[in-house]
PLY file of the C-alpha trace (Angstrom):
ply
format ascii 1.0
element vertex 141
property float x
property float y
property float z
element edge 140
property int vertex1
property int vertex2
end_header
0.00 0.00 0.00
1.49 3.31 -1.10
0.27 6.84 -0.44
-0.31 9.73 -2.78
2.37 12.38 -2.24
0.60 15.09 -0.27
2.16 17.24 2.48
-0.37 16.33 5.16
-0.15 12.63 4.37
3.63 12.76 4.52
3.58 14.69 7.82
1.10 12.20 9.29
3.23 9.23 8.23
6.36 10.81 9.71
4.48 11.59 12.94
3.04 8.08 13.21
6.29 6.26 12.49
8.21 8.55 14.83
5.64 8.15 17.58
5.58 4.36 17.39
9.35 4.09 17.31
9.60 6.55 20.20
7.30 4.44 22.36
9.40 1.37 21.59
12.58 3.33 22.34
11.17 4.60 25.64
10.19 1.06 26.58
13.76 -0.05 25.99
15.30 2.92 27.82
13.06 2.71 30.89
13.15 -1.06 31.14
9.43 -1.45 30.50
8.24 1.13 33.06
4.87 1.96 31.47
4.06 5.12 33.51
7.49 6.53 32.67
6.95 5.69 28.99
3.62 7.53 29.00
5.21 10.55 30.70
8.09 10.74 28.23
5.72 10.20 25.30
3.34 12.94 26.38
6.10 15.49 26.85
7.63 14.54 23.51
4.27 14.77 21.73
3.42 18.18 23.17
6.72 19.97 22.92
8.46 18.60 19.84
6.22 16.33 17.77
3.23 18.66 17.39
5.39 21.62 16.32
7.23 19.19 14.08
3.97 18.05 12.47
2.93 21.63 11.83
6.28 22.57 10.29
6.52 19.32 8.26
3.14 20.23 6.77
4.05 23.86 6.03
7.41 23.00 4.49
5.74 20.15 2.62
3.31 22.58 0.98
6.22 24.68 -0.25
8.00 21.58 -1.57
4.88 19.87 -2.93
5.94 19.95 -6.57
9.54 18.92 -5.89
10.99 15.43 -5.98
11.09 12.98 -3.12
14.71 13.86 -2.27
13.92 17.57 -1.83
10.92 16.71 0.35
13.09 14.37 2.44
15.72 17.07 2.95
13.00 19.59 3.86
11.50 17.24 6.45
14.95 16.41 7.83
15.81 20.10 8.20
12.51 20.69 10.01
13.33 17.81 12.36
16.72 19.27 13.24
15.33 22.80 13.68
12.55 21.57 15.99
15.08 19.54 18.00
17.31 22.59 18.41
14.32 24.65 19.52
13.47 21.86 21.96
17.00 21.98 23.36
16.60 25.71 23.97
13.17 25.24 25.57
14.24 22.40 27.83
17.50 24.14 28.75
15.56 27.15 30.01
13.50 24.83 32.21
16.67 23.10 33.43
18.13 26.49 34.33
15.03 27.22 36.41
15.49 23.88 38.18
19.15 24.69 38.83
18.08 27.62 40.99
16.63 25.14 43.48
19.19 22.39 43.10
21.89 21.55 40.59
21.06 17.86 41.09
17.47 18.47 39.95
18.68 20.18 36.78
21.19 17.42 36.05
18.56 14.73 36.59
16.12 16.56 34.33
18.66 16.81 31.53
19.75 13.17 31.86
16.35 11.58 32.43
14.07 13.76 30.32
15.74 16.06 27.83
18.28 13.68 26.32
15.90 10.71 25.77
13.09 12.89 24.43
15.15 14.89 21.95
17.45 12.10 20.82
14.59 9.70 20.13
12.70 12.48 18.37
15.57 13.21 16.00
16.50 9.60 15.26
12.96 8.31 14.90
11.76 11.30 12.88
14.62 10.89 10.43
13.71 7.21 10.13
10.09 8.27 9.54
11.17 10.81 6.90
13.23 8.20 5.08
10.48 5.58 5.32
7.92 8.01 3.97
9.90 9.54 1.12
12.01 6.62 -0.04
9.45 3.84 0.29
5.83 5.00 0.50
5.87 8.06 -1.74
8.72 7.29 -4.09
7.22 4.05 -5.33
3.91 5.75 -5.90
5.58 8.38 -8.12
7.55 5.82 -10.13
0 1
1 2
2 3
3 4
4 5
5 6
6 7
7 8
8 9
9 10
10 11
11 12
12 13
13 14
14 15
15 16
16 17
17 18
18 19
19 20
20 21
21 22
22 23
23 24
24 25
25 26
26 27
27 28
28 29
29 30
30 31
31 32
32 33
33 34
34 35
35 36
36 37
37 38
38 39
39 40
40 41
41 42
42 43
43 44
44 45
45 46
46 47
47 48
48 49
49 50
50 51
51 52
52 53
53 54
54 55
55 56
56 57
57 58
58 59
59 60
60 61
61 62
62 63
63 64
64 65
65 66
66 67
67 68
68 69
69 70
70 71
71 72
72 73
73 74
74 75
75 76
76 77
77 78
78 79
79 80
80 81
81 82
82 83
83 84
84 85
85 86
86 87
87 88
88 89
89 90
90 91
91 92
92 93
93 94
94 95
95 96
96 97
97 98
98 99
99 100
100 101
101 102
102 103
103 104
104 105
105 106
106 107
107 108
108 109
109 110
110 111
111 112
112 113
113 114
114 115
115 116
116 117
117 118
118 119
119 120
120 121
121 122
122 123
123 124
124 125
125 126
126 127
127 128
128 129
129 130
130 131
131 132
132 133
133 134
134 135
135 136
136 137
137 138
138 139
139 140
């Protein structure tokens, strides 16, 4: 089953693949701790995946008439930009935690920020590649 190349379809596929792979990654990282997986997944969905979906869609509309490689590069650039914005956002929160205790800030960075942003980048790039090089490319051929 292949999808018609449309920006919203591509953004939805990237979001779905990234979300599923993130849940599996969080299960592996937390050792199967389901409440921790739900917490990490919710924070990731709210702060990086939803802005990513919006920007994947917007950039996709600008690159709609381009080839699959240009759309892949556009989605990959959006992923990196959203991750960098997430680093800035989470770092501000970590700085607020550091006022109370440096240990709280260090634990936040190690237990929340790094897993959320690293899985977002890796899994979104996998989702971008899966979408553009398999689902959409074969449809265009």
